[in-house]
C-alpha positions in Angstrom: 0.0 0.0 0.0 2.4 2.6 -1.2 0.0 4.8 -3.2 0.2 8.5 -2.3 -2.9 10.5 -1.7 -3.3 14.3 -1.2 -4.2 15.5 2.3 -6.1 18.6 3.3 -3.2 20.9 2.6 -2.7 19.6 -0.9 0.4 17.8 0.0 0.9 14.0 -0.3 0.5 11.4 2.3 3.6 9.2 2.8 3.4 5.6 1.7 2.8 4.5 5.3 -0.8 4.3 6.5 -1.1 6.6 9.5 -3.4 5.3 12.2 -5.2 7.9 14.3 -7.5 8.0 17.3 -10.1 10.5 18.5 -12.3 10.4 21.6 -15.4 10.5 19.3 -14.5 7.8 16.8 -11.9 5.7 18.5 -9.3 4.3 16.1 -9.4 5.2 12.4 -7.2 5.4 9.3 -7.4 7.0 5.9 -7.1 4.6 3.0 -6.6 5.7 -0.6 -9.6 4.8 -2.7 -7.5 2.7 -5.1 -6.4 0.4 -2.3 -9.6 0.3 -0.3 -10.6 -3.2 -1.3 -7.2 -4.5 -0.5 -7.3 -3.4 3.1 -11.0 -4.5 3.4 -10.1 -8.0 2.3 -7.1 -8.1 4.8 -9.2 -7.0 7.7 -12.1 -9.3 6.8 -9.7 -12.3 6.6 -8.4 -11.4 10.1 -12.0 -11.1 11.4 -11.3 -7.5 12.4 -14.5 -5.5 12.6 -14.5 -2.1 10.7 -16.7 0.2 8.9 -16.0 2.6 6.1 -17.4 5.9 7.2 -19.9 8.0 5.3 -18.4 11.5 4.9 -19.9 14.2 7.0 -21.4 14.3 10.5 -18.0 14.9 12.1 -16.1 12.2 10.2 -12.7 13.4 9.2 -12.0 13.4 5.5 -9.0 13.5 3.2 -9.5 13.9 -0.5 -9.1 10.7 -2.5 -9.4 8.5 0.7 -12.0 6.7 2.7 -12.1 6.8 6.4 -11.9 3.3 8.0 -13.2 3.3 11.6 -12.2 0.4 13.8 -13.8 1.7 17.0 -12.4 1.0 20.5 -9.2 -0.8 19.6 -5.8 0.4 20.5 -4.0 2.2 17.6 -0.8 0.4 18.5 -2.6 -2.9 18.2 -3.9 -2.0 14.8 -0.4 -1.0 13.6 0.9 -4.3 15.0 -1.6 -6.2 13.0 -1.1 -4.2 9.8 2.6 -4.7 9.9 2.2 -8.4 10.4 0.0 -8.4 7.3 2.7 -6.7 5.3 1.2 -3.2 5.4 3.4 -0.2 6.2 1.7 1.6 9.1 2.5 3.9 12.0 0.6 5.6 14.8 0.1 9.3 14.5 2.3 10.7 17.4 -0.2 13.5 17.9 -3.2 11.3 18.5 -4.4 11.0 22.1 -3.8 7.5 23.4 -6.2 5.8 25.8 -3.5 5.6 28.5 -3.2 9.4 28.5 -6.4 9.9 30.3 -5.2 8.2 33.6 -3.7 10.2 36.4 -1.7 9.5 39.5 -1.7 7.2 41.3 -3.5 4.9 39.0 -1.3 5.8 36.0 1.5 3.9 37.7 -0.2 0.7 36.8 0.4 1.4 33.1 4.2 1.0 33.6 4.3 -2.3 35.6 4.2 -4.8 32.7 3.6 -8.5 33.1 2.0 -9.3 36.5 3.8 -11.8 38.7 2.1 -14.8 40.3 -0.5 -14.3 43.0 2.0 -15.4 45.5 4.3 -12.6 44.4 1.6 -10.1 43.7 2.4 -6.4 44.3 0.9 -4.5 47.2 -0.9 -1.7 45.3 -1.2 0.5 48.4 2.5 1.1 48.0 1.7 3.1 44.9 -0.6 5.4 47.0 -3.8 3.7 45.8 -6.7 4.0 48.2 -10.5 3.4 48.2 -10.9 6.8 46.7 -9.3 5.5 43.5 -11.9 2.7 43.0 -13.8 4.6 40.2 -10.6 5.2 38.3 -9.3 1.6 38.9 -12.6 0.3 37.6 -12.4 2.4 34.5 -9.0 1.0 33.8 -10.1 -2.5 34.6 -12.8 -2.3 32.0 -10.8 -0.4 29.4 -11.0 -2.5 26.2 -8.7 -0.1 24.3 -5.8 -0.4 26.9 -6.4 -4.1 27.1 -6.1 -4.5 23.3 -2.8 -2.6 23.1 0.4 -3.8 21.5 1.5 -7.1 23.0 5.0 -5.6 23.4 3.8 -2.7 25.5 3.8 -2.5 29.3 0.4 -0.8 29.5 -1.5 -3.8 27.9 -1.2 -5.5 31.3 -2.6 -2.5 33.3 -6.2 -3.8 33.4 -4.9 -6.9 35.2 -3.1 -4.8 37.8 -6.3 -2.8 38.1 -8.3 -6.0 38.8 -5.8 -7.0 41.4 -5.9 -3.6 43.1 -9.7 -3.7 43.3 -9.4 -7.1 44.9 -6.8 -5.9 47.3 -9.2 -3.1 48.3 -12.1 -5.5 48.7 -14.1 -3.1 46.4 -17.4 -4.9 46.4 -19.0 -2.1 44.3 -16.8 -3.4 41.5 -18.1 -7.0 41.6 -20.9 -6.7 39.0 -18.9 -4.7 36.4 -16.0 -7.1 36.7 -18.2 -10.1 36.3 -19.1 -8.7 32.9 -15.5 -9.2 31.9 -16.1 -13.0 31.8 -17.4 -12.3 28.3 -13.9 -11.4 27.2 -12.8 -15.0 27.5 -15.1 -16.1 24.7 -15.3 -12.9 22.7 -11.6 -11.9 22.8 -9.9 -15.2 23.7 -8.6 -13.5 26.8 -7.6 -16.1 29.4 -6.1 -13.5 31.7 -9.7 -13.0 32.7 -10.3 -16.7 33.3 -7.2 -17.1 35.5 -7.3 -13.8 37.3 -10.9 -12.8 37.9 -11.9 -15.8 40.1 -9.0 -14.8 42.5 -10.0 -11.2 42.5 -13.7 -12.0 43.2 -12.6 -14.3 46.0 -10.8 -11.4 47.7 -14.1 -9.5 47.6 -15.7 -12.3 49.6 -19.2 -13.8 49.9 -20.8 -10.7 48.4 -19.7 -12.0 45.0 -21.5 -15.3 45.3 -25.0 -14.3 44.0 -23.9 -12.3 41.0 -21.2 -14.9 40.0 -23.7 -17.8 40.3 -26.2 -15.8 38.3 -23.7 -15.4 35.5 -22.7 -19.0 35.6 -26.3 -20.2 35.5 -27.3 -17.9 32.6 -27.3 -20.1 29.4 -27.3 -16.9 27.3 -23.6 -16.6 28.2 -21.0 -18.7 26.4 -19.4 -21.7 28.0 -15.8 -20.6 28.8 -17.0 -17.5 30.5 -19.6 -19.5 32.5 -16.9 -22.0 33.4 -14.7 -19.2 34.8 -17.7 -18.1 36.9 -17.9 -21.6 38.3 -14.3 -21.5 39.3 -15.0 -18.2 41.0 -17.4 -19.9 43.3 -14.8 -22.4 44.3 -12.2 -19.6 44.8 -14.6 -17.7 47.1 -15.3 -20.9 49.1 -11.6 -21.4 49.6 -10.9 -17.8 50.6 -14.0 -17.6 52.9 -14.6 -21.1 54.4 -17.8 -19.9 56.0 -19.2 -19.5 52.5 -18.4 -23.0 51.4 -22.0 -24.3 52.1 -23.6 -21.5 50.0 -21.2 -22.0 47.1 -21.8 -25.8 47.1 -25.5 -25.2 47.2 -25.4 -22.8 44.2 -23.3 -25.4 42.3 -25.8 -28.2 43.1 -28.7 -26.0 42.1 -27.1 -25.5 38.7 -26.3 -29.1 38.3 -29.9 -30.0 39.0 -30.6 -28.8 35.5 -28.0 -31.2 33.9 -30.5 -32.4 31.3 -30.6 -29.0 29.7 -26.8 -28.3 29.8 -23.9 -29.4 27.6 -22.1 -32.5 28.9 -18.9 -30.5 29.1 -20.5 -27.8 31.3 -22.0 -30.5 33.6 -18.4 -31.9 33.9 -17.1 -28.4 34.8 -19.7 -28.2 37.6 -18.7 -31.6 38.9 -15.0 -30.6 38.9 -15.8 -27.6 41.1 -17.8 -29.8 43.5 -14.8 -32.2 43.6 -12.4 -29.3 44.4 -14.8 -28.4 47.3 -14.9 -32.1 48.6 -18.6 -31.8 48.3 -19.6 -35.4 49.2 -23.1 -34.1 49.9 -23.5 -33.7 46.2 -22.7 -37.3 45.4 -26.3 -38.5 44.8 -27.0 -35.7 42.3 -23.6 -36.3 40.5 -24.5 -40.0 40.2 -27.8 -39.1 38.6 -26.1 -36.9 36.0 -23.6 -39.7 35.1 -26.4 -42.3 35.0 -28.3 -40.1 32.5 -25.2 -39.9 30.3 -25.1 -36.1 30.7 -21.4 -35.8 31.8 -18.3 -35.6 29.5 -16.1 -38.2 31.2 -13.0 -36.9 29.4 -12.9 -33.9 31.7 -13.0 -35.2 35.3 -13.3 -38.9 34.8 -16.3 -41.2 35.3 -18.6 -41.8 38.3 -16.1 -44.2 39.8 -13.3 -41.6 39.5 -15.6 -39.1 41.2 -16.3 -41.5 44.0 -12.6 -41.9 44.6 -12.1 -38.2 44.4 -14.8 -37.7 47.1 -13.2 -40.3 49.4 -16.1 -42.7 48.9 -13.9 -45.4 47.4 -10.2 -46.1 47.6 -9.6 -47.7 44.2 -11.4 -48.6 41.0 -13.5 -51.8 40.8 -14.4 -51.7 37.1 -12.7 -50.8 33.8 -13.3 -47.4 32.4 -15.6 -47.0 29.4 -14.0 -45.4 26.4 -14.2 -41.6 26.1 -12.9 -39.3 23.3 -9.5 -38.6 24.9 -8.9 -42.1 26.0 -9.7 -43.2 22.5 -7.1 -40.7 21.3 -4.5 -42.2 23.7 -5.3 -45.7 22.4 -4.7 -44.5 18.8 -1.3 -43.1 19.9 -0.5 -46.3 21.7 -1.4 -48.3 18.5 0.9 -46.1 16.5 3.7 -46.5 19.0 3.2 -50.3 19.0 3.7 -50.3 15.2 7.0 -48.6 15.9 8.7 -45.5 14.5 11.9 -46.1 12.5 14.7 -44.0 13.9 17.5 -42.3 12.0 19.7 -45.5 12.3 16.9 -47.9 11.4 16.2 -48.8 15.0 12.7 -49.0 16.4 11.7 -46.1 18.7 9.2 -47.4 21.2 6.9 -45.0 23.2 5.7 -46.2 26.6 2.4 -44.5 27.2 1.6 -46.5 30.3 -1.9 -47.6 31.3 -4.8 -45.5 30.1 -5.9 -42.9 32.6 -8.7 -40.4 32.7 -7.5 -37.2 31.0 -8.5 -33.8 32.2 -8.4 -31.3 29.4 -5.5 -28.9 30.0 -6.3 -25.2 30.3 -6.4 -23.4 26.9 -3.6 -20.9 26.4 -5.3 -17.7 25.3 -3.8 -15.6 22.5 -3.3 -12.7 25.0 -1.7 -14.9 27.7 2.0 -14.7 28.5 3.7 -17.3 26.4 4.6 -20.4 28.5 8.1 -20.6 26.8 9.1 -17.7 29.1 9.8 -15.1 26.5 7.5 -12.6 28.3 5.7 -12.0 25.0 2.0 -12.7 24.5 1.3 -16.2 23.3 -0.1 -15.0 19.9 3.2 -13.2 19.2 5.5 -16.0 20.2 4.8 -19.8 20.1 1.2 -19.2 19.1 2.1 -17.6 15.8 0.6 -19.4 12.9 4.0 -19.5 11.2 5.7 -21.0 14.2 6.4 -24.7 13.8 5.7 -25.2 17.5 2.3 -23.5 17.3 -0.5 -25.8 18.5 -2.5 -24.5 15.6 
């Protein structure tokens, strides 16, 4: 995209697309008419939502160009994507950035970068953050533009620090807005929410039980977000032992509707009951298994659950096949056939006896890469052109 187009002053735009931002429109970019379809196709292929603005009504214009509006996404993220697609692009240095609107002491969170583990979590009071900063922290916690920033930036992790700071403050007024972030897990593939928010809500205590349970029970929400809400109930019970009974009760109430739920979601509920040692839920769990409404590849079969709840010490019957055990058997069959090594020797793979397999947690595209590079997964081992990518 190197065509030049005249700007308002009659000069020519450089060959680089300049990405801009305004408070009214969000992120936008002027694209020469001749190359409009090219960029449209690229953005469509990447499933990036955009609209080509109709001139007028406050929409900025440049002669010979169309204005592409991408809404509330970070300009640096858009440039990052465009460059990856082979398009020369840069952020207009005079455009206001979403980070610029934050003030001390909350603005310090924009410079902290990748959060440590919960065990090594910062004490945000050391930055001068107090209950008076809750509204500003909540604004940052929900800021989709900051959250969608360049994966190489420090500020992209600021919403996570804001969540943690709200948890540290026990800001119960933030519970309902934060629960809305569970949608990011499915909509933005953001597993930071799935791993962090249950712990944050647990710090806010039993006041979070009802809204969290309501989100989990609402079938209008998508499965990964609902599963994170289930994990939040367990986290609350662990952090506030006096609330265990109520959390178990809410999980059982949801599981009562197992016939109307996906088998995977029923298994997720049973996993949480297992984590809470909820032997009182055993009769209900048994009914769900007997009805064939539980995905046994997630937390095992009914006999595994009985062992997990301390009702049995060992198995008495062989497991029935499930989809992951069948996959292991296929791998075992391939190993038994043998793989010829570089020197013609047979390489045997000892897979051991088949065991129930609990699906590993999905690595979200916005998660830190597990290789330790400190980049986001989508920009490291999760890249489509990376031989190690799981995709």
